[in-house]
Structures are given as structure tokens and as C-alpha cells.
Gaussian input, Z-matrix of N, CA and C with variables (Angstrom, degrees):
# hf/3-21g

backbone

0 1
 N
 C     1     B1
 C     2     B2     1     A1
 N     3     B3     2     A2     1     D1
 C     4     B4     3     A3     2     D2
 C     5     B5     4     A4     3     D3
 N     6     B6     5     A5     4     D4
 C     7     B7     6     A6     5     D5
 C     8     B8     7     A7     6     D6
 N     9     B9     8     A8     7     D7
 C    10    B10     9     A9     8     D8
 C    11    B11    10    A10     9     D9
 N    12    B12    11    A11    10    D10
 C    13    B13    12    A12    11    D11
 C    14    B14    13    A13    12    D12
 N    15    B15    14    A14    13    D13
 C    16    B16    15    A15    14    D14
 C    17    B17    16    A16    15    D15
 N    18    B18    17    A17    16    D16
 C    19    B19    18    A18    17    D17
 C    20    B20    19    A19    18    D18
 N    21    B21    20    A20    19    D19
 C    22    B22    21    A21    20    D20
 C    23    B23    22    A22    21    D21
 N    24    B24    23    A23    22    D22
 C    25    B25    24    A24    23    D23
 C    26    B26    25    A25    24    D24
 N    27    B27    26    A26    25    D25
 C    28    B28    27    A27    26    D26
 C    29    B29    28    A28    27    D27
 N    30    B30    29    A29    28    D28
 C    31    B31    30    A30    29    D29
 C    32    B32    31    A31    30    D30
 N    33    B33    32    A32    31    D31
 C    34    B34    33    A33    32    D32
 C    35    B35    34    A34    33    D33
 N    36    B36    35    A35    34    D34
 C    37    B37    36    A36    35    D35
 C    38    B38    37    A37    36    D36
 N    39    B39    38    A38    37    D37
 C    40    B40    39    A39    38    D38
 C    41    B41    40    A40    39    D39
 N    42    B42    41    A41    40    D40
 C    43    B43    42    A42    41    D41
 C    44    B44    43    A43    42    D42
 N    45    B45    44    A44    43    D43
 C    46    B46    45    A45    44    D44
 C    47    B47    46    A46    45    D45
 N    48    B48    47    A47    46    D46
 C    49    B49    48    A48    47    D47
 C    50    B50    49    A49    48    D48
 N    51    B51    50    A50    49    D49
 C    52    B52    51    A51    50    D50
 C    53    B53    52    A52    51    D51
 N    54    B54    53    A53    52    D52
 C    55    B55    54    A54    53    D53
 C    56    B56    55    A55    54    D54
 N    57    B57    56    A56    55    D55
 C    58    B58    57    A57    56    D56
 C    59    B59    58    A58    57    D57
 N    60    B60    59    A59    58    D58
 C    61    B61    60    A60    59    D59
 C    62    B62    61    A61    60    D60
 N    63    B63    62    A62    61    D61
 C    64    B64    63    A63    62    D62
 C    65    B65    64    A64    63    D63
 N    66    B66    65    A65    64    D64
 C    67    B67    66    A66    65    D65
 C    68    B68    67    A67    66    D66
 N    69    B69    68    A68    67    D67
 C    70    B70    69    A69    68    D68
 C    71    B71    70    A70    69    D69
 N    72    B72    71    A71    70    D70
 C    73    B73    72    A72    71    D71
 C    74    B74    73    A73    72    D72
 N    75    B75    74    A74    73    D73
 C    76    B76    75    A75    74    D74
 C    77    B77    76    A76    75    D75
 N    78    B78    77    A77    76    D76
 C    79    B79    78    A78    77    D77
 C    80    B80    79    A79    78    D78
 N    81    B81    80    A80    79    D79
 C    82    B82    81    A81    80    D80
 C    83    B83    82    A82    81    D81
 N    84    B84    83    A83    82    D82
 C    85    B85    84    A84    83    D83
 C    86    B86    85    A85    84    D84
 N    87    B87    86    A86    85    D85
 C    88    B88    87    A87    86    D86
 C    89    B89    88    A88    87    D87
 N    90    B90    89    A89    88    D88
 C    91    B91    90    A90    89    D89
 C    92    B92    91    A91    90    D90
 N    93    B93    92    A92    91    D91
 C    94    B94    93    A93    92    D92
 C    95    B95    94    A94    93    D93
 N    96    B96    95    A95    94    D94
 C    97    B97    96    A96    95    D95
 C    98    B98    97    A97    96    D96
 N    99    B99    98    A98    97    D97
 C   100   B100    99    A99    98    D98
 C   101   B101   100   A100    99    D99
 N   102   B102   101   A101   100   D100
 C   103   B103   102   A102   101   D101
 C   104   B104   103   A103   102   D102
 N   105   B105   104   A104   103   D103
 C   106   B106   105   A105   104   D104
 C   107   B107   106   A106   105   D105
 N   108   B108   107   A107   106   D106
 C   109   B109   108   A108   107   D107
 C   110   B110   109   A109   108   D108
 N   111   B111   110   A110   109   D109
 C   112   B112   111   A111   110   D110
 C   113   B113   112   A112   111   D111
 N   114   B114   113   A113   112   D112
 C   115   B115   114   A114   113   D113
 C   116   B116   115   A115   114   D114
 N   117   B117   116   A116   115   D115
 C   118   B118   117   A117   116   D116
 C   119   B119   118   A118   117   D117
 N   120   B120   119   A119   118   D118
 C   121   B121   120   A120   119   D119
 C   122   B122   121   A121   120   D120
 N   123   B123   122   A122   121   D121
 C   124   B124   123   A123   122   D122
 C   125   B125   124   A124   123   D123
 N   126   B126   125   A125   124   D124
 C   127   B127   126   A126   125   D125
 C   128   B128   127   A127   126   D126
 N   129   B129   128   A128   127   D127
 C   130   B130   129   A129   128   D128
 C   131   B131   130   A130   129   D129
 N   132   B132   131   A131   130   D130
 C   133   B133   132   A132   131   D131
 C   134   B134   133   A133   132   D132
 N   135   B135   134   A134   133   D133
 C   136   B136   135   A135   134   D134
 C   137   B137   136   A136   135   D135
 N   138   B138   137   A137   136   D136
 C   139   B139   138   A138   137   D137
 C   140   B140   139   A139   138   D138
 N   141   B141   140   A140   139   D139
 C   142   B142   141   A141   140   D140
 C   143   B143   142   A142   141   D141
 N   144   B144   143   A143   142   D142
 C   145   B145   144   A144   143   D143
 C   146   B146   145   A145   144   D144
 N   147   B147   146   A146   145   D145
 C   148   B148   147   A147   146   D146
 C   149   B149   148   A148   147   D147
 N   150   B150   149   A149   148   D148
 C   151   B151   150   A150   149   D149
 C   152   B152   151   A151   150   D150
 N   153   B153   152   A152   151   D151
 C   154   B154   153   A153   152   D152
 C   155   B155   154   A154   153   D153
 N   156   B156   155   A155   154   D154
 C   157   B157   156   A156   155   D155
 C   158   B158   157   A157   156   D156
 N   159   B159   158   A158   157   D157
 C   160   B160   159   A159   158   D158
 C   161   B161   160   A160   159   D159
 N   162   B162   161   A161   160   D160
 C   163   B163   162   A162   161   D161
 C   164   B164   163   A163   162   D162
 N   165   B165   164   A164   163   D163
 C   166   B166   165   A165   164   D164
 C   167   B167   166   A166   165   D165
 N   168   B168   167   A167   166   D166
 C   169   B169   168   A168   167   D167
 C   170   B170   169   A169   168   D168
 N   171   B171   170   A170   169   D169
 C   172   B172   171   A171   170   D170
 C   173   B173   172   A172   171   D171
 N   174   B174   173   A173   172   D172
 C   175   B175   174   A174   173   D173
 C   176   B176   175   A175   174   D174
 N   177   B177   176   A176   175   D175
 C   178   B178   177   A177   176   D176
 C   179   B179   178   A178   177   D177
 N   180   B180   179   A179   178   D178
 C   181   B181   180   A180   179   D179
 C   182   B182   181   A181   180   D180
 N   183   B183   182   A182   181   D181
 C   184   B184   183   A183   182   D182
 C   185   B185   184   A184   183   D183
 N   186   B186   185   A185   184   D184
 C   187   B187   186   A186   185   D185
 C   188   B188   187   A187   186   D186
 N   189   B189   188   A188   187   D187
 C   190   B190   189   A189   188   D188
 C   191   B191   190   A190   189   D189
 N   192   B192   191   A191   190   D190
 C   193   B193   192   A192   191   D191
 C   194   B194   193   A193   192   D192
 N   195   B195   194   A194   193   D193
 C   196   B196   195   A195   194   D194
 C   197   B197   196   A196   195   D195
 N   198   B198   197   A197   196   D196
 C   199   B199   198   A198   197   D197
 C   200   B200   199   A199   198   D198
 N   201   B201   200   A200   199   D199
 C   202   B202   201   A201   200   D200
 C   203   B203   202   A202   201   D201
 N   204   B204   203   A203   202   D202
 C   205   B205   204   A204   203   D203
 C   206   B206   205   A205   204   D204
 N   207   B207   206   A206   205   D205
 C   208   B208   207   A207   206   D206
 C   209   B209   208   A208   207   D207
 N   210   B210   209   A209   208   D208
 C   211   B211   210   A210   209   D209
 C   212   B212   211   A211   210   D210
 N   213   B213   212   A212   211   D211
 C   214   B214   213   A213   212   D212
 C   215   B215   214   A214   213   D213
 N   216   B216   215   A215   214   D214
 C   217   B217   216   A216   215   D215
 C   218   B218   217   A217   216   D216
 N   219   B219   218   A218   217   D217
 C   220   B220   219   A219   218   D218
 C   221   B221   220   A220   219   D219
 N   222   B222   221   A221   220   D220
 C   223   B223   222   A222   221   D221
 C   224   B224   223   A223   222   D222
 N   225   B225   224   A224   223   D223
 C   226   B226   225   A225   224   D224
 C   227   B227   226   A226   225   D225
 N   228   B228   227   A227   226   D226
 C   229   B229   228   A228   227   D227
 C   230   B230   229   A229   228   D228
 N   231   B231   230   A230   229   D229
 C   232   B232   231   A231   230   D230
 C   233   B233   232   A232   231   D231
 N   234   B234   233   A233   232   D232
 C   235   B235   234   A234   233   D233
 C   236   B236   235   A235   234   D234
 N   237   B237   236   A236   235   D235
 C   238   B238   237   A237   236   D236
 C   239   B239   238   A238   237   D237
 N   240   B240   239   A239   238   D238
 C   241   B241   240   A240   239   D239
 C   242   B242   241   A241   240   D240
 N   243   B243   242   A242   241   D241
 C   244   B244   243   A243   242   D242
 C   245   B245   244   A244   243   D243
 N   246   B246   245   A245   244   D244
 C   247   B247   246   A246   245   D245
 C   248   B248   247   A247   246   D246
 N   249   B249   248   A248   247   D247
 C   250   B250   249   A249   248   D248
 C   251   B251   250   A250   249   D249
 N   252   B252   251   A251   250   D250
 C   253   B253   252   A252   251   D251
 C   254   B254   253   A253   252   D252
 N   255   B255   254   A254   253   D253
 C   256   B256   255   A255   254   D254
 C   257   B257   256   A256   255   D255
 N   258   B258   257   A257   256   D256
 C   259   B259   258   A258   257   D257
 C   260   B260   259   A259   258   D258
 N   261   B261   260   A260   259   D259
 C   262   B262   261   A261   260   D260
 C   263   B263   262   A262   261   D261
 N   264   B264   263   A263   262   D262
 C   265   B265   264   A264   263   D263
 C   266   B266   265   A265   264   D264
 N   267   B267   266   A266   265   D265
 C   268   B268   267   A267   266   D266
 C   269   B269   268   A268   267   D267
 N   270   B270   269   A269   268   D268
 C   271   B271   270   A270   269   D269
 C   272   B272   271   A271   270   D270
 N   273   B273   272   A272   271   D271
 C   274   B274   273   A273   272   D272
 C   275   B275   274   A274   273   D273
 N   276   B276   275   A275   274   D274
 C   277   B277   276   A276   275   D275
 C   278   B278   277   A277   276   D276
 N   279   B279   278   A278   277   D277
 C   280   B280   279   A279   278   D278
 C   281   B281   280   A280   279   D279
 N   282   B282   281   A281   280   D280
 C   283   B283   282   A282   281   D281
 C   284   B284   283   A283   282   D282
 N   285   B285   284   A284   283   D283
 C   286   B286   285   A285   284   D284
 C   287   B287   286   A286   285   D285
 N   288   B288   287   A287   286   D286
 C   289   B289   288   A288   287   D287
 C   290   B290   289   A289   288   D288
 N   291   B291   290   A290   289   D289
 C   292   B292   291   A291   290   D290
 C   293   B293   292   A292   291   D291
 N   294   B294   293   A293   292   D292
 C   295   B295   294   A294   293   D293
 C   296   B296   295   A295   294   D294
 N   297   B297   296   A296   295   D295
 C   298   B298   297   A297   296   D296
 C   299   B299   298   A298   297   D297
 N   300   B300   299   A299   298   D298
 C   301   B301   300   A300   299   D299
 C   302   B302   301   A301   300   D300
 N   303   B303   302   A302   301   D301
 C   304   B304   303   A303   302   D302
 C   305   B305   304   A304   303   D303
 N   306   B306   305   A305   304   D304
 C   307   B307   306   A306   305   D305
 C   308   B308   307   A307   306   D306
 N   309   B309   308   A308   307   D307
 C   310   B310   309   A309   308   D308
 C   311   B311   310   A310   309   D309
 N   312   B312   311   A311   310   D310
 C   313   B313   312   A312   311   D311
 C   314   B314   313   A313   312   D312
 N   315   B315   314   A314   313   D313
 C   316   B316   315   A315   314   D314
 C   317   B317   316   A316   315   D315
 N   318   B318   317   A317   316   D316
 C   319   B319   318   A318   317   D317
 C   320   B320   319   A319   318   D318
 N   321   B321   320   A320   319   D319
 C   322   B322   321   A321   320   D320
 C   323   B323   322   A322   321   D321
 N   324   B324   323   A323   322   D322
 C   325   B325   324   A324   323   D323
 C   326   B326   325   A325   324   D324
 N   327   B327   326   A326   325   D325
 C   328   B328   327   A327   326   D326
 C   329   B329   328   A328   327   D327
 N   330   B330   329   A329   328   D328
 C   331   B331   330   A330   329   D329
 C   332   B332   331   A331   330   D330
 N   333   B333   332   A332   331   D331
 C   334   B334   333   A333   332   D332
 C   335   B335   334   A334   333   D333

   B1=1.4664
   B2=1.5374
   B3=1.2872
   B4=1.4480
   B5=1.5040
   B6=1.3277
   B7=1.4919
   B8=1.5512
   B9=1.3086
   B10=1.4656
   B11=1.5303
   B12=1.3458
   B13=1.4948
   B14=1.5485
   B15=1.3317
   B16=1.4437
   B17=1.5225
   B18=1.3519
   B19=1.4543
   B20=1.5184
   B21=1.3309
   B22=1.4195
   B23=1.5224
   B24=1.3161
   B25=1.4769
   B26=1.5099
   B27=1.3153
   B28=1.4855
   B29=1.5126
   B30=1.3576
   B31=1.3698
   B32=1.5630
   B33=1.2826
   B34=1.4132
   B35=1.5880
   B36=1.2839
   B37=1.4818
   B38=1.5443
   B39=1.3116
   B40=1.4351
   B41=1.5114
   B42=1.3028
   B43=1.4608
   B44=1.4722
   B45=1.3015
   B46=1.5181
   B47=1.4709
   B48=1.3011
   B49=1.5169
   B50=1.4930
   B51=1.3116
   B52=1.4981
   B53=1.5099
   B54=1.2897
   B55=1.5202
   B56=1.5058
   B57=1.3532
   B58=1.4595
   B59=1.5536
   B60=1.3127
   B61=1.4986
   B62=1.5259
   B63=1.3040
   B64=1.5097
   B65=1.5476
   B66=1.3025
   B67=1.4955
   B68=1.4833
   B69=1.3424
   B70=1.4704
   B71=1.4979
   B72=1.3073
   B73=1.4774
   B74=1.5729
   B75=1.3004
   B76=1.4846
   B77=1.5676
   B78=1.3407
   B79=1.4472
   B80=1.5168
   B81=1.3254
   B82=1.4671
   B83=1.5461
   B84=1.3665
   B85=1.4355
   B86=1.5270
   B87=1.2983
   B88=1.4184
   B89=1.5219
   B90=1.3315
   B91=1.4574
   B92=1.5859
   B93=1.3033
   B94=1.4350
   B95=1.4846
   B96=1.3463
   B97=1.4920
   B98=1.5084
   B99=1.3214
   B100=1.4831
   B101=1.5216
   B102=1.3013
   B103=1.4885
   B104=1.5055
   B105=1.3075
   B106=1.3807
   B107=1.5767
   B108=1.3258
   B109=1.4628
   B110=1.5161
   B111=1.3274
   B112=1.4620
   B113=1.5858
   B114=1.2933
   B115=1.4335
   B116=1.4619
   B117=1.3255
   B118=1.4462
   B119=1.5291
   B120=1.3275
   B121=1.4397
   B122=1.5376
   B123=1.3077
   B124=1.4310
   B125=1.5120
   B126=1.3164
   B127=1.4841
   B128=1.5543
   B129=1.3067
   B130=1.4572
   B131=1.5569
   B132=1.2909
   B133=1.5069
   B134=1.5313
   B135=1.3502
   B136=1.4410
   B137=1.5384
   B138=1.3645
   B139=1.4442
   B140=1.5594
   B141=1.3277
   B142=1.4358
   B143=1.5991
   B144=1.3612
   B145=1.4711
   B146=1.5426
   B147=1.3589
   B148=1.5027
   B149=1.5594
   B150=1.2782
   B151=1.4995
   B152=1.5405
   B153=1.3469
   B154=1.4535
   B155=1.5171
   B156=1.3581
   B157=1.4968
   B158=1.5074
   B159=1.3436
   B160=1.4657
   B161=1.5160
   B162=1.3368
   B163=1.5153
   B164=1.5033
   B165=1.3517
   B166=1.4875
   B167=1.5373
   B168=1.3313
   B169=1.4849
   B170=1.5249
   B171=1.3071
   B172=1.4212
   B173=1.5453
   B174=1.2917
   B175=1.4513
   B176=1.5261
   B177=1.3071
   B178=1.4527
   B179=1.4963
   B180=1.2937
   B181=1.4328
   B182=1.5109
   B183=1.3349
   B184=1.4673
   B185=1.5377
   B186=1.3156
   B187=1.4434
   B188=1.5165
   B189=1.3519
   B190=1.4455
   B191=1.5197
   B192=1.3048
   B193=1.4412
   B194=1.5239
   B195=1.2764
   B196=1.4591
   B197=1.5345
   B198=1.2710
   B199=1.4705
   B200=1.5605
   B201=1.3446
   B202=1.4388
   B203=1.5453
   B204=1.3091
   B205=1.4387
   B206=1.5060
   B207=1.3076
   B208=1.4697
   B209=1.5265
   B210=1.2858
   B211=1.4262
   B212=1.5175
   B213=1.3290
   B214=1.4635
   B215=1.5543
   B216=1.2989
   B217=1.4196
   B218=1.5527
   B219=1.2945
   B220=1.4656
   B221=1.5196
   B222=1.3354
   B223=1.4261
   B224=1.5398
   B225=1.3187
   B226=1.4679
   B227=1.5601
   B228=1.2777
   B229=1.5023
   B230=1.4693
   B231=1.3095
   B232=1.4576
   B233=1.5061
   B234=1.3830
   B235=1.4441
   B236=1.5025
   B237=1.3314
   B238=1.4493
   B239=1.5162
   B240=1.3354
   B241=1.4886
   B242=1.5693
   B243=1.3399
   B244=1.4261
   B245=1.5377
   B246=1.2905
   B247=1.4767
   B248=1.5099
   B249=1.3132
   B250=1.4818
   B251=1.4999
   B252=1.3228
   B253=1.4318
   B254=1.5655
   B255=1.3688
   B256=1.4286
   B257=1.5415
   B258=1.2963
   B259=1.4836
   B260=1.4719
   B261=1.3231
   B262=1.4835
   B263=1.4983
   B264=1.2388
   B265=1.5137
   B266=1.5477
   B267=1.3354
   B268=1.4652
   B269=1.4950
   B270=1.3404
   B271=1.4867
   B272=1.5366
   B273=1.3821
   B274=1.4051
   B275=1.5373
   B276=1.3189
   B277=1.4879
   B278=1.5204
   B279=1.3479
   B280=1.4626
   B281=1.5023
   B282=1.3687
   B283=1.4201
   B284=1.5289
   B285=1.2942
   B286=1.4486
   B287=1.4678
   B288=1.3706
   B289=1.4301
   B290=1.4890
   B291=1.3673
   B292=1.4016
   B293=1.5362
   B294=1.3018
   B295=1.4660
   B296=1.5751
   B297=1.3427
   B298=1.4495
   B299=1.5143
   B300=1.3485
   B301=1.4722
   B302=1.5359
   B303=1.3318
   B304=1.4286
   B305=1.5051
   B306=1.3061
   B307=1.4523
   B308=1.5497
   B309=1.2941
   B310=1.4482
   B311=1.5089
   B312=1.3254
   B313=1.4822
   B314=1.5228
   B315=1.3558
   B316=1.4312
   B317=1.5665
   B318=1.3458
   B319=1.4610
   B320=1.5209
   B321=1.3320
   B322=1.4958
   B323=1.5743
   B324=1.3194
   B325=1.4572
   B326=1.5366
   B327=1.3389
   B328=1.4848
   B329=1.5405
   B330=1.3354
   B331=1.4502
   B332=1.5175
   B333=1.2890
   B334=1.4960
   B335=1.4950
   A1=106.79
   A2=115.87
   A3=125.26
   A4=109.92
   A5=114.39
   A6=120.66
   A7=110.03
   A8=118.56
   A9=121.35
   A10=111.42
   A11=113.99
   A12=119.31
   A13=110.85
   A14=116.08
   A15=119.93
   A16=111.12
   A17=118.24
   A18=121.84
   A19=110.50
   A20=119.62
   A21=122.64
   A22=109.62
   A23=120.20
   A24=122.57
   A25=110.10
   A26=118.04
   A27=120.00
   A28=113.08
   A29=120.93
   A30=123.25
   A31=111.97
   A32=116.88
   A33=122.13
   A34=106.43
   A35=116.66
   A36=122.54
   A37=111.63
   A38=116.35
   A39=119.55
   A40=113.37
   A41=118.19
   A42=122.51
   A43=110.49
   A44=118.73
   A45=120.53
   A46=110.53
   A47=117.55
   A48=123.85
   A49=109.55
   A50=116.92
   A51=121.72
   A52=108.83
   A53=117.75
   A54=120.53
   A55=112.89
   A56=115.82
   A57=122.83
   A58=110.93
   A59=115.48
   A60=121.37
   A61=108.72
   A62=117.92
   A63=119.16
   A64=109.67
   A65=118.04
   A66=119.68
   A67=109.63
   A68=119.29
   A69=120.53
   A70=111.31
   A71=116.27
   A72=121.25
   A73=110.62
   A74=114.30
   A75=120.22
   A76=111.87
   A77=116.29
   A78=118.47
   A79=111.38
   A80=115.62
   A81=122.81
   A82=115.46
   A83=114.01
   A84=117.88
   A85=109.23
   A86=117.60
   A87=126.45
   A88=108.20
   A89=117.15
   A90=120.63
   A91=106.01
   A92=114.45
   A93=119.55
   A94=113.65
   A95=116.97
   A96=119.01
   A97=113.02
   A98=120.24
   A99=119.71
   A100=112.74
   A101=118.21
   A102=122.97
   A103=112.72
   A104=120.78
   A105=123.51
   A106=109.72
   A107=114.05
   A108=121.11
   A109=112.19
   A110=117.51
   A111=120.73
   A112=111.26
   A113=117.16
   A114=120.53
   A115=108.52
   A116=121.08
   A117=124.40
   A118=110.38
   A119=116.20
   A120=123.00
   A121=107.36
   A122=117.98
   A123=120.92
   A124=109.19
   A125=118.00
   A126=119.88
   A127=111.95
   A128=114.05
   A129=121.43
   A130=104.12
   A131=118.68
   A132=117.47
   A133=109.19
   A134=113.97
   A135=120.61
   A136=108.16
   A137=113.80
   A138=118.88
   A139=107.94
   A140=114.07
   A141=119.13
   A142=109.36
   A143=114.09
   A144=118.89
   A145=111.08
   A146=114.28
   A147=118.51
   A148=110.33
   A149=115.38
   A150=117.88
   A151=113.96
   A152=116.04
   A153=119.58
   A154=113.00
   A155=113.44
   A156=117.30
   A157=113.29
   A158=117.34
   A159=121.45
   A160=112.63
   A161=116.21
   A162=120.96
   A163=110.93
   A164=118.49
   A165=124.24
   A166=112.27
   A167=115.45
   A168=120.64
   A169=106.07
   A170=119.65
   A171=123.99
   A172=111.05
   A173=120.92
   A174=125.11
   A175=110.46
   A176=115.83
   A177=120.45
   A178=115.35
   A179=118.10
   A180=119.98
   A181=109.91
   A182=117.76
   A183=122.68
   A184=111.46
   A185=114.69
   A186=123.02
   A187=110.94
   A188=112.33
   A189=118.50
   A190=114.94
   A191=119.33
   A192=121.62
   A193=112.16
   A194=119.28
   A195=122.72
   A196=112.81
   A197=120.44
   A198=125.98
   A199=110.94
   A200=116.73
   A201=118.76
   A202=113.79
   A203=118.46
   A204=119.08
   A205=109.38
   A206=115.90
   A207=119.66
   A208=108.97
   A209=117.54
   A210=122.97
   A211=110.09
   A212=118.32
   A213=121.02
   A214=110.31
   A215=121.57
   A216=128.41
   A217=113.02
   A218=117.02
   A219=120.78
   A220=104.02
   A221=116.64
   A222=119.98
   A223=115.57
   A224=115.95
   A225=119.39
   A226=108.57
   A227=113.58
   A228=117.81
   A229=111.69
   A230=119.56
   A231=122.11
   A232=112.97
   A233=116.29
   A234=120.56
   A235=113.28
   A236=117.39
   A237=121.44
   A238=108.39
   A239=116.26
   A240=118.80
   A241=112.24
   A242=116.58
   A243=118.28
   A244=111.26
   A245=117.70
   A246=122.26
   A247=111.21
   A248=117.22
   A249=122.30
   A250=112.99
   A251=122.15
   A252=120.76
   A253=108.82
   A254=117.29
   A255=119.18
   A256=113.03
   A257=118.76
   A258=119.05
   A259=111.76
   A260=116.50
   A261=123.82
   A262=115.53
   A263=120.22
   A264=121.01
   A265=107.49
   A266=113.81
   A267=118.90
   A268=113.74
   A269=116.46
   A270=117.23
   A271=107.65
   A272=113.60
   A273=117.36
   A274=114.63
   A275=112.99
   A276=118.45
   A277=108.60
   A278=119.76
   A279=121.64
   A280=110.67
   A281=118.12
   A282=120.38
   A283=113.35
   A284=117.06
   A285=124.73
   A286=111.14
   A287=118.55
   A288=125.77
   A289=112.87
   A290=116.39
   A291=124.59
   A292=109.09
   A293=118.43
   A294=123.79
   A295=110.29
   A296=113.51
   A297=118.01
   A298=113.06
   A299=115.28
   A300=120.73
   A301=110.29
   A302=116.66
   A303=121.71
   A304=112.82
   A305=116.22
   A306=123.17
   A307=108.84
   A308=117.65
   A309=122.37
   A310=112.95
   A311=110.58
   A312=116.67
   A313=110.62
   A314=118.32
   A315=123.48
   A316=110.67
   A317=118.64
   A318=121.84
   A319=112.73
   A320=115.39
   A321=120.45
   A322=111.90
   A323=112.84
   A324=121.68
   A325=108.23
   A326=115.54
   A327=119.06
   A328=110.57
   A329=113.37
   A330=119.01
   A331=105.98
   A332=116.59
   A333=119.74
   A334=112.37
   D1=140.03
   D2=-179.93
   D3=-66.94
   D4=132.30
   D5=-177.94
   D6=-60.39
   D7=-38.19
   D8=-178.93
   D9=-61.24
   D10=-37.55
   D11=177.91
   D12=-65.18
   D13=-40.24
   D14=-179.64
   D15=-67.68
   D16=-39.02
   D17=178.13
   D18=-69.53
   D19=-41.01
   D20=179.20
   D21=-67.15
   D22=-40.88
   D23=176.51
   D24=-63.58
   D25=-42.46
   D26=175.07
   D27=-60.88
   D28=-42.77
   D29=177.44
   D30=-62.93
   D31=-41.38
   D32=-178.35
   D33=-64.50
   D34=-46.38
   D35=177.69
   D36=-59.10
   D37=-41.02
   D38=178.20
   D39=-69.15
   D40=-36.98
   D41=174.96
   D42=-66.42
   D43=-40.14
   D44=176.36
   D45=-62.39
   D46=-47.71
   D47=179.70
   D48=-58.04
   D49=-45.65
   D50=179.52
   D51=-62.06
   D52=-49.06
   D53=178.54
   D54=-54.76
   D55=-46.85
   D56=177.38
   D57=-58.74
   D58=-45.75
   D59=179.79
   D60=-62.12
   D61=-46.64
   D62=-178.37
   D63=-66.43
   D64=-36.43
   D65=175.36
   D66=-62.56
   D67=-47.95
   D68=-179.15
   D69=-61.68
   D70=-40.89
   D71=179.70
   D72=-64.14
   D73=-45.28
   D74=-177.31
   D75=-66.21
   D76=-31.10
   D77=-178.63
   D78=-98.19
   D79=14.86
   D80=174.89
   D81=62.04
   D82=28.17
   D83=175.99
   D84=-83.01
   D85=-20.68
   D86=174.58
   D87=-112.67
   D88=124.18
   D89=-179.42
   D90=-111.45
   D91=121.48
   D92=176.39
   D93=-80.97
   D94=-40.81
   D95=172.94
   D96=98.43
   D97=-0.23
   D98=-177.88
   D99=-66.90
   D100=-19.67
   D101=-179.03
   D102=-102.49
   D103=12.96
   D104=-172.06
   D105=-58.46
   D106=127.99
   D107=179.72
   D108=77.45
   D109=11.53
   D110=-179.37
   D111=-66.42
   D112=132.98
   D113=171.18
   D114=-139.47
   D115=123.54
   D116=-177.65
   D117=-65.22
   D118=155.65
   D119=171.79
   D120=-63.68
   D121=138.38
   D122=175.93
   D123=-93.11
   D124=119.03
   D125=-179.99
   D126=-70.26
   D127=-25.60
   D128=-179.81
   D129=-131.11
   D130=131.89
   D131=178.78
   D132=-56.77
   D133=136.58
   D134=-176.40
   D135=-138.57
   D136=137.81
   D137=-176.38
   D138=-118.28
   D139=114.40
   D140=173.89
   D141=-67.82
   D142=-29.28
   D143=179.82
   D144=-60.38
   D145=-40.30
   D146=177.84
   D147=-75.09
   D148=-51.23
   D149=-172.98
   D150=-69.66
   D151=-54.24
   D152=-177.80
   D153=-87.53
   D154=-30.66
   D155=-179.34
   D156=-80.39
   D157=-74.73
   D158=-176.34
   D159=-63.12
   D160=-43.51
   D161=-173.42
   D162=-90.33
   D163=-8.65
   D164=175.56
   D165=54.10
   D166=40.71
   D167=175.49
   D168=-77.79
   D169=127.81
   D170=176.98
   D171=-59.70
   D172=138.06
   D173=-177.13
   D174=-56.05
   D175=-37.87
   D176=-176.95
   D177=-74.39
   D178=-10.55
   D179=173.14
   D180=-65.75
   D181=-39.61
   D182=-178.40
   D183=-95.67
   D184=-43.77
   D185=-176.98
   D186=-101.22
   D187=82.95
   D188=-170.02
   D189=-66.07
   D190=-18.59
   D191=179.64
   D192=-100.67
   D193=8.58
   D194=-176.65
   D195=-57.96
   D196=-36.14
   D197=-174.47
   D198=-81.60
   D199=-22.69
   D200=-173.78
   D201=-118.18
   D202=2.06
   D203=-175.91
   D204=-138.13
   D205=162.15
   D206=178.32
   D207=-81.59
   D208=-9.54
   D209=176.88
   D210=-115.85
   D211=142.37
   D212=-170.99
   D213=-84.44
   D214=-7.42
   D215=-176.89
   D216=67.50
   D217=149.38
   D218=179.06
   D219=-93.22
   D220=127.03
   D221=178.95
   D222=-63.72
   D223=145.01
   D224=177.01
   D225=-75.86
   D226=162.32
   D227=178.50
   D228=-60.79
   D229=-31.38
   D230=175.56
   D231=-55.23
   D232=-42.38
   D233=177.42
   D234=-61.29
   D235=-41.21
   D236=178.63
   D237=-64.07
   D238=-40.88
   D239=-173.58
   D240=-71.63
   D241=-16.94
   D242=174.78
   D243=-52.28
   D244=-37.21
   D245=178.20
   D246=-102.21
   D247=-42.39
   D248=-167.14
   D249=-80.39
   D250=3.13
   D251=169.43
   D252=-74.09
   D253=-23.72
   D254=177.12
   D255=-119.86
   D256=-17.88
   D257=178.75
   D258=-97.24
   D259=123.19
   D260=-172.64
   D261=-93.05
   D262=-18.64
   D263=-174.01
   D264=95.65
   D265=165.05
   D266=-179.64
   D267=-102.70
   D268=-43.46
   D269=-177.07
   D270=-84.34
   D271=166.36
   D272=176.17
   D273=-68.61
   D274=-33.62
   D275=176.43
   D276=-67.13
   D277=-43.60
   D278=-179.78
   D279=-63.83
   D280=-39.64
   D281=176.98
   D282=-61.89
   D283=-38.90
   D284=177.97
   D285=-60.49
   D286=-46.32
   D287=-178.93
   D288=-66.16
   D289=-41.44
   D290=-179.48
   D291=-68.40
   D292=-36.00
   D293=175.65
   D294=-64.16
   D295=-39.11
   D296=174.06
   D297=-60.78
   D298=-42.45
   D299=175.74
   D300=-58.24
   D301=-47.79
   D302=-179.04
   D303=-59.14
   D304=-45.13
   D305=179.70
   D306=-58.54
   D307=-48.62
   D308=177.65
   D309=-57.71
   D310=-45.62
   D311=-178.77
   D312=-64.58
   D313=-48.89
   D314=-177.65
   D315=-63.48
   D316=-35.31
   D317=-179.41
   D318=-89.89
   D319=1.27
   D320=-179.59
   D321=53.29
   D322=46.45
   D323=178.62
   D324=-122.68
   D325=143.79
   D326=-179.11
   D327=-68.49
   D328=152.01
   D329=174.16
   D330=-79.60
   D331=120.53
   D332=-178.70
   D333=-64.29

């Protein structure tokens, strides 16, 4: 068998294996674990107890990738505004934070 054929076949096999590995990694079938326990900083205090607990909002309403990813994704401001254009919050602190969300939304600026 010609050596060039063997080398070419080996390269094709390596490329296929690499493509399969990348696909598995991208679809979260392989978990590396370097992010284990990661939780992003919250720019505005947020309570899962209020939203998912008391108000019984399904996790996937805000975290659209929760069912298909190992990370739940950080919701965009548009998602928050689905409710908070009309819901003001109960405490003074909550109202202040929701007003900050509205200002960012209305001015088309990111929440720092």
C-alpha cells in the first residue's frame, strides 16, 4: 500500500474524529467541568424564590437554554421586561431595581 495513501487516510480519520469531538463538546455531551459551580455576578439582586417559587414561573421562560445546555444562560433584558413593564415589585428596594431595569430598557443600554 502506498505510504501517501496511508498518511491521507490517517489525516481524514483524524479530521473526522476531531469533528465528532467538537460536535459532542458543542452539544454538551462531553462535560469538561472547568466551570463547575459557576454563578455569574448578578447586576441587580434577583430572587429565584420569588420568581420560580412564589410566582411559579417555569425556569425555561427566562433560561431558554436550560433544557439543551449544561448552563441555564443569563436572560436578556427583553425577557425581564415581558413581566416588569407592568409589575413593579413589592418592596421599596425591589421597585428601585425594577425602575433601573426599565430605564436601561427604555434607553436601550445594557444593565451594568
